[in-house]
N, C-alpha and C positions, 0 to 999 in steps of 0.2 A: 797387468802393470798398473801401478797406482799413479793417477794423474793428479798433480799438485797444482792448485790455482795460484797464479801470480797475484799477490795482494797489491802490487804496485801498478798493475795494468790499469790504464784509464778506463773508466766506465762512462758510457754515453747515455744521455737521456733519450727518451722516445722521440722527442722533437728533433734532437741532433741527428739521430739515426735516420729519421725521415728526410732531413735535408741532405745527408750524405748519400742516401739512396737516390734522391732526385739528381744530385750532381753526377753520380756514377752512370746515369743514363746518357750523359753528354759525352760526345766523342773526345773533347779536350781533356776531360777529367777521368775517363774510364779506367785508366791504369793506376790511379792514385789510391793509396790506402786511406782508411778512415782517419788516421792521424794526420796524413798529408792534406786531406780534404778539410780538416778542421782549421787549417791556416787561412782558408778563404772566407769562411762563414762570417767572421766579424766584419768583413769589408763588403758584404753583399747588401746593397741598399735597394729596397723595394720601392719602385715608382709606379704610379698609375697614369696611364695615358688615355686620351679620348680619341674617338674616330677621326681620321685624317691628320692627327697630330704627328709631327715629325720627331723621330727619336734622334736622328742626325741627318745632315746633308752631305752630299759628295764634297770632297775637299776639306771637310772639317777635320781638325786634328783627332787622331784615334786615341782618345783619353780614357776609354772604358770598354770593357767586354760586357756584352749583354746576354742575359739568359731569359728567355720568354717563359714565364710561369703560366700565363693564360692569355688568350686572344690570338690574333694573327697579325703578322707584320709583312708588308710588301717591300721587297728590295727592288729598286728601280734605277734605271739609267735615264738621264735626260738627253733626248735626241732632238735637238732643234726645237725645244719648247714642249715636246711631247714625252711623256714617260713611257718607257718600255719595261715591263715587269721581267725581272731576272728570276725571282723566286718568291715563294710564300713561305714564311717561317711560322711554324706551329709551336704550341706549348712543348716544353722540354727540348727546344733547340737553342743553339747559340747563334749570335751574329755579331759582327764587328770584331772577328777573331784577330784581325791584324793589329789590334791593340796590344797583343802580347809581344809585338815587335817594337823596336825603338824608332821614334820619329817618322811614323807613317800617317798618311791621311786616309780618310774614308774614300772608298772607290765607288760608292753608290749612295742613293737616298734610302732611308728606312722610314716607312710611314705605317701608322696603325690602320688596319683594315676593318677591324671589328669595332663594336660600340665602345668597348674599353679593352685595355690590355694591361696586364701586370708584368713588369719587367724588373729583374734584378740587374743592377749595374755593379760591376766590380772595377773600381778605378785602376787605371794603368799603373799609377805610382805604387799602389799596394801590391799589385801583381809582381812588379819588378823588385819590390822589397822582399817578397817571399822568394823570388828567384835568386836574389843575391845571398840570402841566408840559407837556402836549401837547393843547391844545384841539381839534386836528384829530381826534384819536382819540375824544375825548368827542363831538364833533359826529357822527362816523360811527356810533358806538355808540348815541347817542340817536336818530338817524334810524332805525336798525335796530329799536330798542325801540319806536318809534312805529309802525313797520310791523307789528311783532308784535301790538301792542295794537289796531291797526286791523283786522287779520285776526280777532282774538278778538271784536271788536265785530260784525263781519260774521257770524261763526258764532253769536254770542249772538242777534242779531236773527233769523237764520234759524231757530234752535231755538225762539225765542219764537213766530214765525209758524207754525211747523210744529206747535206744541203748542196752537194755538188760543187763545193768551193765557191760560194757566192761572195766571198771576201778573201782577201789575201792573207793567208796564215803567216806569211813572212812578216807582216806588220807586227805581229805579236812577238817576234824574235829579232826585232830591229836593233836591240842593244846587245846582242850576243856577239 
């Protein structure tokens, strides 16, 4: 069978393909096609942070999604003036995912652990512009976010069961 090339199919540069492969490693973006991923790249702003610098604080508005290119980020809760580490974010991980939801605030503090960190920020306003113009992208990313939240709940329940119920799980469901 003769295979005919589509002359109108978009060609991507090596640099673009590297960026798309980087994004496809991230849970939020893994289901998106190259063409869908290309919508985000113009809005990805690279910032450099120094050791102990805050990326954001708890209760800040969730105005951007963050993708860690290099370094490590510590996600922390403030418990009566002491930080309790929730997680360590490594290169090629996202954080601040609640920015894809409307009118949310940060749930934790995000601090740089390493000497430096390079972080891509995608402003929420641009994410929502893409969502309004391309509902398929929104559906795929919301499905991925739901999967991430489901995994978090599984881990939370396991931790609760493993700690013999040292806190009241009913507190997490008080608004149900």
